[in-house]
N, C-alpha and C positions, 0 to 999 in steps of 0.2 A: 756622813749622810744626814740629811735633814729629815726630821720626822715631823709629821703634822698630826695634830690631834683634832678630832672632830667632836665637838660637844653638842649634845642635843638639848635644845632649850624648848620649853613649852610656851612658844609665842603664838600658838594657834588660838585665835579667839573665835568664839561661836556664840550665837544667840540661844543655843540649847542649854538650858540650865537644869535639866532633869538628869536622872541616871539612866544608863542604858538598860537597866533591868526593870524600869517601870513600864507598865502597860496601861492600856485604857481602863482596865479593871483594877489597876493597882493604886498607887498613892496619888496619882494625878487625876483620877476620875472625879473626885469631889471638887477639885479646882476647876476642871473643865465644866462641870455642871453649874458652878456659880458664875462663870463668865459667859454662859450662853444667854441669849436674849430670845424672848418669845415674840413671834410675829402674829398679830391678830388680823384675820381676814374678815372682810365685810360679809354679812350673810348674803346680800344681793349685790353682786359686783356691778359697777357702773356700766350701763349699756344704753346705747342710743336706740330708741325705738324707731319704727318706720316713720319716715317723714310724711306728714300729712300734706297732701297737695302735690302738684306737679311743678317741676322747676320751670317748665316752659309755659305754664298756665298764664294767660294774659299777655303773652308775647307773640307778636306776629299778626298778620292781617286776618288770618282765618281762625285765630284762637277763640274769639267769642262764639263763633258759629260751632266750633268743635266742642266747647264746654257746654253750650246749650243742648247740642245733640246728645252728648254723653249723659246729661241730667235727664233728658226725656226718655231715651232708650234704656238707660241703665248701664252701669259700669261693665257688667259681665258681657252683655250682648254687644256693647260698644267695642270692647276689646276684641271680641270675635270678628266683628266687621272690620275693624282696623287691621287685624292680622291678615284677613283675606285680601284686603286692599293692598297691603304691603307685599304679600306674596304675588298677587297679580301684577303689580308694578315691577317686581323683580323679574318675573317671567317676560314681561314686555322688554325690559332692558336686556335680558339674555337673548331674546330673539333678535333684537336690534344688533347686538354685538355679533351674533352669528351671521347676519346678513351683510355686515360691513367687513367681516373677517377679523374682528378684534379678539385678542387672546383673553384668557381668564383673568389675568392681572388687570387689564383695562376694564373688563366687565366689573370686577370687584371695586375698582375705583369709581366707576359710574354709580354703582349701588350706594357707596358711601357718600358720594356727592348728592344723590337723591335724598338720603337721610338728612344731611346737613341742610339742604334746601327746605325739606319738610319741617325741620325744627325752626328755621328762620321765618317761614311763612305761617307757622302756628298750627300745622297739622298734627303735631305730636303734643299738643297742649292737653 
């Protein structure tokens, strides 16, 4: 009969070089503290403030008229009037869509188209 012998060799290599008995409060604690780096944060993090001016200002046929009106009436009152005009225009588009039998998706598309046209013409300056 042939006998075979199995010999165990310690060929297992690991990157762990501590002992199983060491804990974070044990012998490796001082090593861990020396290897840590401190991160310093700025007192005031970088932030981008509100942009001054409108992106559409000066663009479009009606932009100068809109800017002059906003300067005369005042920003708060102007935005109120603009909001009412946009709401009224959306109602007109909605009534138009009802009269021709368009669904809500087509109505939404028309409202978006009106906004894009308003930007191009300078009404949103």
